[in-house]
C-alpha positions as CSV (number, residue, x, y, z in Angstrom):
1,X,141.8,114.4,-91.4
2,X,143.6,116.5,-88.6
3,X,144.3,115.4,-85.3
4,X,142.3,115.6,-82.7
5,X,139.2,116.3,-84.6
6,X,138.2,113.0,-86.1
7,X,135.5,111.7,-84.2
8,X,133.5,110.1,-87.0
9,X,133.6,109.5,-90.6
10,X,135.4,112.7,-91.6
11,X,137.9,115.2,-89.7
12,X,137.7,118.9,-89.9
13,X,140.3,120.8,-91.7
14,X,141.7,123.8,-89.9
15,X,141.7,126.7,-92.2
16,X,144.4,129.6,-92.4
17,X,147.3,130.3,-90.2
18,X,146.9,129.6,-86.4
19,X,147.6,132.9,-84.6
20,X,149.8,133.2,-81.6
21,X,147.7,135.9,-79.9
22,X,143.7,135.2,-79.7
23,X,141.0,137.8,-80.7
24,X,138.9,136.4,-78.2
25,X,139.0,137.7,-74.4
26,X,139.1,134.9,-71.8
27,X,135.9,135.4,-70.5
28,X,134.3,135.0,-73.8
29,X,136.0,131.8,-74.8
30,X,133.9,129.4,-73.3
31,X,130.6,130.6,-75.8
32,X,132.7,130.1,-78.7
33,X,133.4,126.7,-77.5
34,X,129.5,126.0,-76.7
35,X,128.7,127.4,-80.0
36,X,131.0,125.2,-81.9
37,X,130.0,122.3,-80.0
38,X,126.3,122.8,-80.8
39,X,126.7,123.3,-84.5
40,X,128.7,120.4,-84.7
41,X,126.1,118.5,-83.2
42,X,123.5,119.5,-86.1
43,X,125.6,117.9,-88.6
44,X,126.5,114.5,-86.2
45,X,122.9,114.0,-85.4
46,X,121.6,114.6,-88.9
47,X,124.2,112.2,-90.4
48,X,124.0,109.2,-87.9
49,X,120.2,109.4,-86.7
50,X,119.3,109.5,-90.5
51,X,120.8,106.2,-91.1
52,X,118.0,104.7,-88.9
53,X,115.4,106.7,-89.8
54,X,115.6,106.1,-93.5
55,X,112.9,103.2,-93.6
56,X,110.3,105.5,-91.5
57,X,111.1,108.1,-94.3
58,X,110.6,105.8,-97.0
59,X,107.1,104.6,-95.5
60,X,105.9,108.1,-94.8
61,X,106.9,109.7,-98.1
62,X,106.8,106.6,-100.1
63,X,110.3,107.0,-101.3
64,X,111.9,104.5,-103.5
65,X,115.4,102.9,-103.0
66,X,116.9,105.2,-105.4
67,X,115.5,108.4,-103.8
68,X,116.5,107.0,-100.1
69,X,120.0,106.7,-101.6
70,X,119.7,110.4,-103.0
71,X,118.5,111.5,-99.4
72,X,121.7,111.0,-98.0
73,X,123.9,111.4,-101.2
74,X,122.8,114.9,-101.9
75,X,123.7,116.1,-98.5
76,X,126.8,114.3,-99.0
77,X,127.4,115.5,-102.5
78,X,127.4,119.3,-101.8
79,X,129.3,119.1,-98.8
80,X,132.1,117.1,-100.1
81,X,132.6,119.4,-103.2
82,X,132.5,122.7,-101.2
83,X,134.0,121.9,-97.8
84,X,137.3,123.1,-99.2
85,X,135.8,126.5,-100.5
86,X,133.9,126.7,-97.1
87,X,137.2,126.6,-95.4
88,X,138.7,129.5,-97.6
89,X,135.7,131.4,-97.0
90,X,136.3,131.5,-93.5
91,X,139.8,132.9,-94.2
92,X,138.5,135.6,-96.5
93,X,135.5,136.9,-94.5
94,X,136.3,135.9,-91.3
95,X,135.6,133.0,-89.3
96,X,132.7,134.1,-87.2
97,X,130.9,135.8,-90.1
98,X,131.2,132.6,-92.1
99,X,130.2,130.1,-89.3
100,X,126.9,132.1,-88.7
101,X,126.4,131.9,-92.2
102,X,126.8,128.3,-92.4
103,X,124.6,127.6,-89.5
104,X,121.9,130.1,-90.8
105,X,121.8,128.1,-94.1
106,X,121.5,124.8,-92.8
107,X,119.0,125.4,-90.0
108,X,116.8,127.1,-92.6
109,X,117.2,124.2,-95.1
110,X,116.3,122.1,-91.9
111,X,112.9,123.5,-91.7
112,X,112.5,122.6,-95.1
113,X,113.6,119.2,-94.9
114,X,111.2,118.9,-91.6
115,X,108.1,120.1,-93.6
116,X,108.9,118.3,-96.9
117,X,106.0,116.9,-98.6
118,X,107.5,114.3,-100.8
119,X,111.1,112.7,-101.6
120,X,112.1,115.3,-104.4
121,X,111.8,118.4,-102.2
122,X,113.6,116.6,-99.2
123,X,116.3,115.4,-101.5
124,X,116.7,119.4,-103.0
125,X,116.9,120.6,-99.2
126,X,119.3,117.8,-98.2
127,X,121.4,119.3,-100.9
128,X,121.2,123.1,-99.4
129,X,121.8,121.5,-95.9
130,X,125.2,120.2,-97.6
131,X,126.2,123.7,-98.7
132,X,125.5,125.1,-95.2
133,X,127.4,122.4,-93.7
134,X,130.2,123.1,-96.0
135,X,130.9,126.4,-94.3
136,X,129.7,125.4,-90.8
137,X,131.8,122.2,-90.5
138,X,135.5,123.5,-91.0
139,X,134.4,126.8,-89.0
140,X,133.6,125.1,-86.2
141,X,136.9,123.9,-85.2
142,X,139.0,126.7,-86.9
143,X,137.4,129.2,-84.6
144,X,138.1,127.5,-81.3
145,X,141.9,127.3,-82.9
146,X,141.6,131.0,-83.4
147,X,140.0,132.0,-80.2
148,X,141.9,130.0,-77.5
149,X,145.8,130.9,-77.4
150,X,148.4,128.1,-77.7
151,X,148.6,126.8,-74.2
152,X,144.7,126.3,-74.0
153,X,144.0,125.2,-77.2
154,X,144.7,121.4,-76.9
155,X,142.3,121.3,-74.0
156,X,139.5,123.2,-75.7
157,X,140.2,121.1,-78.9
158,X,139.7,118.0,-76.6
159,X,136.6,119.0,-75.1
160,X,135.0,119.8,-78.5
161,X,136.0,116.2,-79.7
162,X,134.7,114.6,-76.9
163,X,131.6,116.3,-77.0
164,X,131.1,115.4,-80.5
165,X,131.7,111.7,-80.2
166,X,129.2,111.9,-77.2
167,X,126.7,113.4,-79.6
168,X,127.5,110.8,-82.1
169,X,127.2,108.2,-79.6
170,X,124.0,109.3,-78.1
171,X,122.0,110.6,-81.0
172,X,120.9,107.3,-82.7
173,X,120.2,106.0,-79.6
174,X,117.8,108.5,-78.5
175,X,116.6,108.9,-82.0
176,X,115.8,105.2,-82.2
177,X,113.7,105.4,-79.0
178,X,111.8,108.4,-80.3
179,X,111.3,106.8,-83.6
180,X,109.9,103.8,-81.7
181,X,108.0,105.6,-79.2
182,X,106.1,108.0,-81.7
183,X,106.1,106.2,-85.2
184,X,107.2,106.9,-88.6
185,X,106.0,110.4,-88.9
186,X,108.3,111.6,-86.1
187,X,111.4,111.6,-88.2
188,X,110.8,115.1,-89.0
189,X,112.1,116.1,-85.6
190,X,115.4,114.8,-86.7
191,X,115.5,118.0,-88.6
192,X,113.4,120.4,-86.5
193,X,115.7,119.9,-83.5
194,X,118.2,121.8,-85.5
195,X,116.4,125.3,-85.1
196,X,116.8,125.7,-81.1
197,X,120.4,124.1,-81.2
198,X,121.3,126.2,-84.3
199,X,119.7,129.6,-82.8
200,X,121.2,129.1,-79.5
201,X,124.9,128.9,-81.4
202,X,123.7,131.9,-83.6
203,X,122.7,133.9,-80.3
204,X,126.2,133.0,-78.5
205,X,128.4,133.6,-81.6
206,X,126.7,136.8,-82.2
207,X,126.0,138.5,-78.4
208,X,128.9,136.9,-76.7
209,X,131.7,136.6,-79.4
210,X,133.9,139.5,-81.0
211,X,134.0,139.4,-84.8
212,X,137.8,138.0,-85.9
213,X,139.7,139.6,-88.9
214,X,139.7,137.9,-92.2
215,X,143.1,136.0,-92.3
216,X,143.9,136.3,-95.7
217,X,142.1,137.4,-99.3
218,X,141.7,133.9,-100.7
219,X,140.0,133.3,-103.7
220,X,137.1,131.3,-103.8
221,X,137.2,128.5,-106.4
222,X,133.6,128.3,-107.2
223,X,134.2,127.1,-110.6
224,X,136.2,124.0,-109.3
225,X,133.2,123.5,-106.9
226,X,130.7,123.4,-109.6
227,X,132.8,121.0,-111.7
228,X,133.1,118.5,-108.8
229,X,129.3,118.6,-108.2
230,X,128.7,118.0,-111.6
231,X,131.2,115.2,-112.2
232,X,130.5,113.6,-108.9
233,X,127.1,113.9,-108.9
234,X,126.6,112.4,-112.7
235,X,129.0,109.5,-111.2
236,X,126.5,108.9,-108.4
237,X,123.4,109.4,-110.5
238,X,124.5,106.5,-112.8
239,X,125.4,104.4,-110.1
240,X,122.3,104.9,-108.3
241,X,119.9,104.8,-111.4
242,X,121.2,101.1,-111.9
243,X,118.8,100.3,-108.9
244,X,115.7,102.6,-110.1
245,X,113.0,101.1,-111.9
246,X,113.1,101.7,-115.6
247,X,116.1,104.2,-115.1
248,X,118.8,101.6,-115.8
249,X,119.4,102.9,-119.5
250,X,120.6,106.5,-118.1
251,X,123.6,104.6,-116.2
252,X,126.1,104.5,-118.7
253,X,125.6,107.8,-120.2
254,X,125.5,109.3,-116.6
255,X,128.7,107.5,-115.7
256,X,130.3,108.5,-118.8
257,X,129.5,111.7,-118.2
258,X,131.0,112.1,-114.9
259,X,134.2,110.6,-116.0
260,X,134.6,113.1,-118.8
261,X,133.5,116.0,-116.1
262,X,136.1,114.6,-113.5
263,X,138.9,115.0,-116.0
264,X,137.7,118.5,-116.8
265,X,137.9,119.4,-113.1
266,X,141.5,117.8,-112.9
267,X,142.5,119.9,-115.9
268,X,140.6,123.3,-114.3
269,X,142.2,122.8,-111.1
270,X,145.8,122.4,-112.6
271,X,145.7,125.4,-114.6
272,X,144.4,127.5,-111.6
273,X,146.5,129.8,-109.6
274,X,144.7,128.9,-106.4
275,X,143.0,125.9,-106.9
276,X,140.4,124.4,-104.4
277,X,142.8,121.0,-104.3
278,X,146.3,121.1,-104.9
279,X,146.5,118.0,-107.1
280,X,150.4,118.6,-106.8
281,X,150.2,116.7,-103.6
282,X,149.2,113.4,-105.0
283,X,152.6,113.3,-106.5
284,X,153.6,112.5,-103.0
285,X,153.4,108.5,-102.9
286,X,152.8,108.6,-99.1
287,X,150.1,111.2,-99.4
288,X,148.5,109.6,-102.6
289,X,148.5,105.9,-100.6
290,X,146.9,107.2,-97.4
291,X,144.0,108.8,-99.3
292,X,143.3,105.5,-101.8
293,X,143.2,103.8,-98.5
294,X,140.9,106.5,-96.9
295,X,138.8,106.1,-99.9
296,X,138.4,102.1,-99.8
297,X,138.0,102.3,-96.0
298,X,135.2,104.9,-95.9
299,X,133.3,103.6,-98.8
300,X,133.0,100.6,-96.7
301,X,132.3,101.9,-93.6
302,X,129.5,104.2,-95.2
303,X,128.0,101.5,-97.4
304,X,127.4,99.2,-94.3
305,X,126.2,102.1,-91.8
306,X,123.5,103.0,-94.6
307,X,122.5,99.9,-95.5
308,X,122.5,97.6,-92.2
309,X,120.2,99.7,-90.5
310,X,117.8,99.6,-93.6
311,X,117.9,95.7,-93.4
312,X,117.6,95.3,-89.8
313,X,114.7,97.4,-89.8
314,X,112.9,96.9,-92.9
315,X,113.8,93.3,-93.3
316,X,114.1,91.6,-89.9
317,X,111.7,93.7,-88.5
318,X,113.9,94.8,-85.5
319,X,112.6,98.3,-83.6
320,X,114.6,101.5,-84.4
321,X,115.0,101.8,-80.3
322,X,117.2,98.3,-80.6
323,X,119.1,99.5,-83.9
324,X,120.1,103.0,-82.8
325,X,122.8,101.3,-80.5
326,X,124.4,100.5,-84.0
327,X,126.5,103.6,-84.1
328,X,127.6,103.4,-80.1
329,X,130.7,100.9,-80.4
330,X,132.0,102.9,-83.3
331,X,132.1,106.4,-81.6
332,X,132.7,105.4,-78.3
333,X,136.0,103.4,-78.9
334,X,137.2,106.3,-81.4
335,X,136.8,108.4,-78.4
336,X,138.6,106.4,-76.2
337,X,141.3,104.9,-77.9
338,X,142.5,107.5,-80.3
339,X,144.8,109.1,-78.1
340,X,146.6,106.0,-76.7
341,X,146.5,104.8,-80.4
342,X,148.1,108.3,-81.9
343,X,151.0,107.7,-79.4
344,X,151.5,104.0,-80.1
345,X,151.6,105.3,-83.7
346,X,154.2,107.9,-83.0
347,X,156.6,105.3,-81.7
348,X,156.2,102.6,-84.3
349,X,154.8,104.6,-87.1
350,X,151.2,105.1,-88.8
351,X,151.7,101.8,-91.2
352,X,151.1,99.2,-88.9
353,X,148.2,100.8,-86.8
354,X,146.5,101.8,-90.4
355,X,146.9,98.3,-91.9
356,X,145.9,96.2,-88.9
357,X,143.2,98.4,-88.3
358,X,142.0,97.8,-91.7
359,X,142.1,94.3,-91.5
360,X,140.2,94.4,-88.3
361,X,137.4,96.2,-90.1
362,X,137.6,93.7,-92.9
363,X,137.0,90.8,-90.4
364,X,133.9,92.6,-88.7
365,X,132.3,93.0,-92.5
366,X,133.1,89.7,-93.5
367,X,131.3,88.4,-90.2
368,X,128.4,90.8,-91.3
369,X,128.3,89.1,-94.6
370,X,128.3,85.6,-92.9
371,X,125.4,86.6,-90.7
372,X,123.4,87.6,-93.4
373,X,124.3,84.9,-95.6
374,X,123.6,82.3,-92.9
375,X,120.2,84.1,-91.9
376,X,121.3,84.8,-88.4
377,X,118.9,87.6,-87.3
378,X,120.4,88.2,-83.6
379,X,121.4,91.7,-83.0
380,X,123.0,91.6,-79.4
381,X,124.8,88.4,-80.2
382,X,125.4,88.8,-83.8
383,X,125.5,92.4,-85.2
384,X,126.5,94.4,-82.1
385,X,129.9,92.3,-81.5
386,X,130.7,92.8,-84.9
387,X,130.0,96.5,-84.9
388,X,132.5,96.6,-81.8
389,X,135.1,94.9,-83.3
390,X,134.7,97.1,-86.5
391,X,134.8,100.3,-84.0
392,X,137.8,98.5,-82.6
393,X,139.5,98.4,-86.2
394,X,138.6,102.1,-87.0
395,X,139.9,103.4,-83.6
396,X,143.2,101.7,-84.9
397,X,143.2,103.9,-88.1
398,X,141.9,107.2,-87.2
399,X,144.4,109.0,-85.6
400,X,147.7,107.0,-87.5
401,X,145.8,108.0,-90.8
402,X,145.8,111.5,-90.0
403,X,149.2,111.6,-88.7
404,X,150.1,109.9,-92.3
405,X,148.6,112.6,-94.1
406,X,150.3,115.2,-92.0
407,X,153.7,113.8,-92.4
408,X,153.5,112.9,-95.7
409,X,153.5,116.7,-96.8
410,X,155.3,119.7,-95.8
411,X,154.2,121.7,-92.7
412,X,153.1,124.4,-95.0
413,X,150.5,122.0,-96.6
414,X,149.0,120.4,-93.8
415,X,146.0,122.0,-93.7
416,X,145.4,121.3,-97.4
417,X,146.1,117.7,-96.9
418,X,143.8,117.4,-94.2
419,X,141.0,119.2,-96.4
420,X,141.5,116.9,-99.0
421,X,141.7,113.7,-97.0
422,X,138.6,114.8,-95.2
423,X,137.2,115.1,-98.8
424,X,138.2,111.9,-100.2
425,X,136.6,110.1,-97.1
426,X,133.4,111.9,-97.8
427,X,133.4,111.2,-101.6
428,X,134.0,107.6,-100.6
429,X,130.8,107.6,-98.7
430,X,129.1,109.1,-101.6
431,X,130.1,106.6,-104.1
432,X,129.3,104.0,-101.9
433,X,125.5,104.8,-101.0
434,X,125.3,104.8,-104.9
435,X,127.1,101.9,-106.2
436,X,126.2,99.4,-103.1
437,X,122.5,100.2,-103.6
438,X,122.3,98.9,-107.1
439,X,124.4,96.0,-106.1
440,X,121.6,95.4,-103.5
441,X,118.9,95.9,-105.6
442,X,120.2,93.5,-108.4
443,X,120.9,90.7,-106.0
444,X,117.9,91.3,-104.4
445,X,115.6,91.1,-107.4
446,X,117.7,87.8,-108.9
447,X,116.7,86.2,-105.5
448,X,113.1,87.4,-105.2
449,X,112.3,88.4,-108.9
450,X,110.1,91.6,-109.3
451,X,106.6,92.2,-110.2
452,X,103.5,94.0,-108.9
453,X,103.1,93.6,-104.8
454,X,106.3,92.6,-104.1
455,X,108.4,95.1,-102.0
456,X,111.7,96.4,-102.9
457,X,114.9,96.0,-101.0
458,X,115.0,98.0,-97.8
459,X,111.0,98.3,-97.6
460,X,109.2,97.3,-95.2
461,X,106.9,94.1,-95.6
462,X,103.1,95.7,-96.4
463,X,100.3,94.5,-94.5
464,X,98.7,91.2,-95.5
465,X,101.8,89.8,-97.5
466,X,101.9,86.2,-97.8
467,X,103.9,84.0,-95.4
468,X,105.9,82.3,-98.4
469,X,106.4,85.7,-100.0
470,X,107.5,87.3,-96.8
471,X,109.9,84.6,-96.4
472,X,111.6,85.0,-99.7
473,X,111.8,88.7,-98.9
474,X,113.6,88.2,-96.1
475,X,115.7,85.5,-97.8
476,X,116.5,88.2,-100.7
477,X,117.2,91.1,-98.3
478,X,119.6,88.9,-96.4
479,X,121.5,87.9,-99.7
480,X,121.6,91.6,-100.8
481,X,123.2,92.7,-97.8
482,X,125.9,89.6,-97.7
483,X,127.0,90.9,-101.1
484,X,127.5,94.3,-100.1
485,X,129.1,93.3,-96.6
486,X,131.2,91.0,-98.8
487,X,132.6,93.4,-101.2
488,X,133.4,96.0,-98.3
489,X,135.4,93.6,-96.8
490,X,137.5,93.2,-99.6
491,X,137.4,96.8,-100.1
492,X,139.0,97.1,-96.5
493,X,141.6,94.3,-97.4
494,X,142.6,96.6,-100.2
495,X,142.7,99.6,-97.9
496,X,145.3,97.4,-95.4
497,X,147.4,96.3,-98.5
498,X,147.6,99.8,-100.1
499,X,148.4,101.5,-96.5
500,X,150.9,98.8,-95.7
501,X,152.9,99.4,-99.2
502,X,152.6,103.2,-99.1
503,X,152.5,104.9,-95.8
504,X,155.7,105.4,-93.6
505,X,156.3,102.8,-91.1
506,X,159.4,104.8,-89.3
507,X,159.1,106.2,-85.7
508,X,158.1,110.1,-86.0
509,X,160.7,112.7,-85.4
510,X,158.9,114.2,-82.5
511,X,158.5,110.5,-80.9
512,X,162.5,110.0,-81.4
513,X,163.0,113.4,-79.7
514,X,160.9,112.4,-76.9
515,X,162.5,109.0,-76.4
516,X,166.0,110.6,-76.7
517,X,164.8,113.1,-73.5
518,X,163.5,110.2,-71.5
519,X,166.7,108.3,-72.1
């Protein structure tokens, strides 16, 4: 996670080396910034709004819980496996060319998602969306860094980060109002809105921005990317199939196959001259520890942000307009506090902010577990304050975690370290949605039972459902989410312990230099 790009659940790794001179004339730099903001908005809108639109998609397409999980995971799988290859493509072919190619693929897949007639087609094109995003996401920030000279780069990146945070904050709010006003079928507009945004970005890049020269002829580790997709895909399928009707027998073989493929991936990467992931970095204790803490924390975050809206909309019967505010405190507090927290972390070292922030998030998720367990169905007095507490905890973590990753490795490896940490956070989210869905389905079935006419976890109550069965369904939904929130609270505690034991607690060198100058 490369400062100051972290505005949501994954930072953007810079690719290549930053130039001292820029390829872009001053009058055209603003077009680079606008295009990068619009393109980044594509991913943020899809990612955050989709969480509250999932119940509507399930109703409209008749999707099961396992299919709903894969609507999220298909995108996360290809994005997390290919994002490092996407960064290398920008270096090899030129950032503008690869950025445009990623946007084109992303919006083409988005249109196909908007027209999807069934869950299988939607899942397939979500995977293709992830491929486009893997090229597009690294290119947005890297192109800004390459277009602006050093003295202007910080301000430009700050504008990009602020706009991205605003998009993530307001996207679910506006999306929730639209879903409430126009009904379940309007979820398709979430994907269709990518067309005008993407076309404007492409026009600005091709008509207003000159082409940049490729930075270096880096090889593309497509073999490693394919193995990563197969390995994590098999693991996610095995975990997801536990919650699918009649598919549980495949979970064991799929998880075993995924584990074997993961070993093959590691061996393959170690033998490559230019691997997608430099595994030698994990020999550094602070780097490995920071990534373990990242995995636990973003596993917990992703699970709650995926299943909590599902519980409140399909289980509690709250409107999407109300639930749309769920992301607001997270993105707003990260945007407001990351700068001051980053300066504080420089003065005292990143260990305490990361560990304390993870503990705050653990308390917030434990609070959500208790709310669900006790059956307290109040969004504004119950859930929203806890989400604000969670946002405060994440704001304590984000910038120091970026610093911990960058200071754990040599200067020449900061880009690689940032990219790996970004991929780890996304893989954590992928596994979380798969594994916690199975846990939720198991607890739900244990409380309510299964059978004809009984809706599954996260499915809205059908019309005419008997009052007694509806009350039992609600109790089972609460119990299922309480289990998810309790597990994720424990994982945040593990994240705090890992960070405290591995991350540096020393004041950073540049902070010491500043203090000496002031003294």
